[in-house]
N, C-alpha and C positions, 0 to 999 in steps of 0.2 A: 467867780468863786462860789463853790457849792453852798457854803453856809449863808451867803448873801441871798441866794435864791430861796433857801429854806425860810429865812427871815422874812423876805418879801412876800412869799406865798402865804406864810403863816399870818403875817400882818393883814394881808388882803382878806383872807378867809375869816379872821377874827372880826374885822371891820364889817364884812358882809353878813356875818351871823350874830351880830350884836353881842359879842363876847360870850358865846355859849361855852359851856364847860367841856364839851367833847365835840370835835368837828372832824368830818371826813371830807376831803376833796378827792373825788375820783375823776381822773382826766384821761382821755385817749386822744392821741395826736397822730396825724399823718398829713402828707402834703395836701394843703388846702382845706383840711377839716380838723376841728378841735371840739371836744366836749369837755366841759368842766362843771361837774355837778357837786353841790354842797349838801351834806347831810349833817344835821347838828342837833344837839341835845342839851337842854338846860338842866341843872341839878334838880332832882325831884320830879322831872317830867317822865311820863310813861310812853310818850310818842316822839319819835324822831321826825324832825322837820326837814323838808327838801326844798332846795332852791337851785335854779340854774345859776351858775357863776356869771359874774359881770363880764362885759367885754374886756375890761382892764385885767381881770384875773386870767381870762383866756389868753390875752396877748402876752402876759407875763409867762404863762406856761409854755406858749409857743416859742417865746424868746429863749427860755431855758432849753427846750428841745432842740432848737436850731443852733444855739451857740455851744451847748454843753458846758463843761468846766474842766478843771484839772483831773477829775475822777471819771467823768462821763464824756464819751465822745459825742459830738453833735449828731443828732438824729439817730441815736443808737437804741433808744427805748420807744415803746409804743403806748405804754400806759403808766400813769403815776398814781399811786395810792398814798396820799399825804394825810396824816392824822395829827391832830393837836388835842392833847388832853391836859387840862389845867395848865396851859401855856407851854407844854413840852411837845416838841415836834418830832415826827418820824416820817420818813419817806421810803417807799419801796417802789421799785421799777420793774415793769414787765417788758421783756425783750421779744422781738419778733418770733424767735424760735420757741417761745413759751405760750404762744397764742394759737388756739385751735382755729384753723382757717374757715371752718364751717360755722363757727359761732360769731355773734356780733355783740355790740355794746349791750343790747337788751338781755343777752344771755350772761355776759360777764359781770355787769354792774351789780345785779342782785346778790351774787355770790360774795363780792367784796363788801357790800353793805351788811350782809348777814354776819360776816366774820368780824366786823367792827361793832355792830349793834346786835348781838345774838338774841333772837326771839322777840325783838321789838317791832312794833307796828310803825310803818312809815306814813307820814301825812304828806301826800302829793298835791293837796288842794290848792296851795298858793305858790306855784313854782317861780313866780317873779317877785322880786323885792319884797 
């Protein structure tokens, strides 16, 4: 069920980001490879923090990708942009025909982050826990 994955991903992201006010999970998935990056902001902060998503978050996203749900076919998307702002979730999916084959994660991720946190500086200094 789609809503169940939203809830589970949102809960995992909120737990990993210590209940930040705004959270972005950007994930790309393909056979044998997953990235799940967290960007988050606390109210009043001027810098967005970055963390690699936990293995449990990565596993959850891969499960969603592999199983799909009533609305999404299994393995139909390649990227998930999941945001949580003040507890309200939103998910957008990128499909294979929407990806530039010449670009890679390091090209796509900054564009997504900038769209979610326009003009903000990102702190990449402590990418783990």
